N, C-alpha and C positions, 0 to 999 in steps of 0.2 A: 087446875091444869098446871103441871110442872114446867119449868124452863129447862131446856136441854143443856144450858151451860152450868147448871148447878150440880153438885155432887150428891148422888142418891145411892143408897144401898140396893143390892139385888132385890131385897124384899120390897122396898119402895117402888122400884121399877115394875116388878111383877104385879103388885097391887094396882098401880095406875094403868098398866097395860090391860089387865083384866077388866078395867072400867072403860077400855077403848081409847085411852089417851094416846094420841099419835105422837106427842112429844116424847113419851116414855119409849115408844117403839123406835123412834129416831135415835134416842140416846143408846138403846141396846144395840142398834145397828152400828152406831159409831164406835162403840166400845169393842164389839166382838167380830165385826166383819173381817178385818185384816187377819186376825189370828186364825179364824176359821178358814179363810181362803188359803193361807199358807199351809195349814195342816192338810186341807183337801188336796192341794197341789202336790205335797209330799207323797200322798197316797196314790193319786191318780196320774201324776206326771203329765197332766194336760191342763193348760190354763183355761181353755174353754169348758172342759168338764168340771173343773174346780169351781169356776164362777157360776155355772149352772146349778151345781149341787148346793152351794151356799145360798144362792138366790131362792131356791126352793125351800130351804130351811127357814129363812126369814118370812117367806110367804105363809108357810104352814104355822110358824110361830104366831103370826098375827091372827090368822083365821081360827086357830085352835087355842087362842089365849086363855079362854075360860077353863081349859083342861089342865093348865099348868098348876102344879102343886105350889101354893103360896110359900111353903116351907123349903122348897128346893132352891138351889143356887142356879143362876143363869148359866154360868160356865159349865156346870155339870149337865144341865138340861141340853144345852146347845152342842156340847161335845158328844153326848149320847145320840142326839139327832144326826150329827155328822157321821158318826160311826155307821149307823144303819143306812144312811143315804149312800155312803161309799160302797157298802156291801151291795146295795141295790144296783148301783152303777156297774159294779163288777159283773153281776149276774146278767144285766141287760147287754153289756158288751159281749159276753160269752154267747148269748142268744143271737146277737147281730152277726157275729163272726161265723157262727154255725150256719145261719141262714145264708150268708154269702157263699159258704162252701157248698150248701145244698143247691143254690142257684147254678153254680158252676157245674156241679155234678149232673144236675138235671139237664142242662143244656148240652153237655157232652154226649148225651144219649141221642141228640138230634143228628140228622144227616149233616155231615161236614161238607160245606160247599167249597168249590175251588177258591184259592186265595185271590185270584184276579177278580172274582165276582164280589167277594167280601170287601175287598179294598177298593172297589170301583168308586169313581168320582161321585156317582149318584148317591151312594150310601154314605159316603163321607159327608156330603153336603147335608143330607138328612140329619145325621148325627150332630154336626156342627150347628145347624139351625136349632135343634132341640136343646143343645147345650147352652145356648144363649139365654134360655129361660131359667137356668140354674143360678143359685147364689154365686157370687164371684169366687169365693174361696173353694166352694164345692166344684165349680166348673174348672178352675185351675188344676185342682188335684186330679180330676178325671182326665183332663186333656194330657197331663203329664204321664198318667198311667197308660192310657189307651194309645195315644199318638206318638209320645216320645219313648214309650215302653220302659219307663223307669220303675224300679222296684219300690215297695212301700218305704223302705229305709231311705232310698235316694230322694223320694218325694218329701219325706219328713225333714231331711236336711235342707233341701232347697227352700221349702215353704216355711221352715222354722216352726214346725209343729210336731207333736208326738206321732208315733206310728199308729197308735190307737185312734187318734183324730183323723189320720189319713184314711184308715179303714172305715170310720164313720162317714166321712165325706163320700167315699166310693160306694158304700152301701146306699146312701141317700141318692146319689146320682144314678146308680143302676136301677133302683126301684122306680125312680121318676121316669127314666127313659123307657123302661120296660112298659110302664103304664101309658106313656106318651104314644107308643107305637102299637099298643094292643089293639087288635081288631083290624089293622091295616093289612093290605095284601102283601106287604113286604115284611110282616112281623117276624117270620121265621129267620129271614136273613139278618134282620136287625138284631134279633135276639142272639144269634150266633156271633155276630160282630161284637156285641157288648160283653157276652159272658164266657166265651171260650177262653180257657186258661192259656197263657202264653207258654 
């Protein structure tokens, strides 16, 4: 088993990694994590997305270590993996945003209730109670969007995150809240309150 403070070539690291050497994996992680993270951030403009992508690359690297070509270089292998992960992330984001648009369009077909009903204390209380179950950042983004009526750009600036991350949080919050109230007698009114475009 190699020591992580020693200098090993890519070939050495790949050979040891294929044998399941965790020290080899740790050394690869140490050498390439930062450069991959920086590259991912340049492509995605979201720290959260970049960290998630790079984490998945290293998880896949370990579990698929026996598939690595012993003659390949780690840098080339990891950069190729990063390229495809970034492409996958772009595709997923497009699907998420399309789904949000579909949710809004779908709800706009529902009967619109008077503003005083939608904004009643009862329904605000229900929404606030459900929001307490959301992760902190997700909850903050949703509250700014729904109750402060901030735009995606305004939320991004205030929360110091990207617009794409704002949209991801809103998507997560909307799906959670929709599921939370599904089947209840107030579902239609809650759905309108959540999804009608401003």
